[in-house]
N, C-alpha and C positions, 0 to 999 in steps of 0.2 A: 526584498529581492536581492539575491546574491549574484551580481553581474560578474564578479571576479571568477567565480567557479565556472560560469559559462564561457568566459573568455579563455580560461585555461583549457577547457575541454575542446573548444573549437580552434585548436592550433593547427598550423600547417603540418607540424610534426605528426599529429594524430592522423591526418589524412594520408600523409606519406607512409606511415606505418601500416595503415589498412591496405594501401596500394601494393606495398611490398609483400604483405602477407598473402594477398590475392595472387601476386606474381609467383610466389613460392608454392602456390596451390594449397595453402592451408585454409583459405576461405574461398567462397564461391565468387564467380564473376559479378553476380548481382550485388555483392557487397561494395562494389565500386561506387554505387549510387550513394552510399553513406559517406564515402570519402569526398564525393562531389559536393554533397550537402554541407559537410564540414568546411570545405574550402569556401563555399558560397557564404556561409555564416561568418567565417573569419573575415572575408572581404567586406561583408556588410558591417561588422563590428568596427573594422578599421575605418570605414567611411564615416560611420556615425560618430566615432570618437575623435575624428579629425579636429584639431584645434585651430585650423585655418578659418579666419573670418571671411575670406573671399570664397563665396560659393560660386564655383564656375558652372558653366552649362554642363560640363562633364559630370560634376557632382550631382546636379539636379537630375540628369539623365539616369545616373546609376541608382538614385533613390527611386525614381519612377519605375525603373526596370525591376528593382527589388520588390516594390509594392505589387507590381504586376505578377511576378513569380509567386508571391504570397497569395494573391487572389486566385491564381490558377490552381495552386496547390489546395487551397480551401475548397474551391469548386469541385476539384477531382475527389477530395475526401468525402464531401457531401454526396457526390454522385455515386461513389463506390460503397460508401458506408451505409 
């Protein structure tokens, strides 16, 4: 598994570039969902790669929220697919 490539793709800069391109009307408004997803994955990678030994309740809440989002997305894909 090449995690490094995924981390490089899910950069805030990538999301910002998509948002700017939409703002300049070179992409559709619906492409903002991709920017949102990239930001979400970036935040998730940051959380999961945290070197802190102290797992706060905030960290635990973010993990549970991330898992919930993944479960909802999976359910929606199965429903629509």
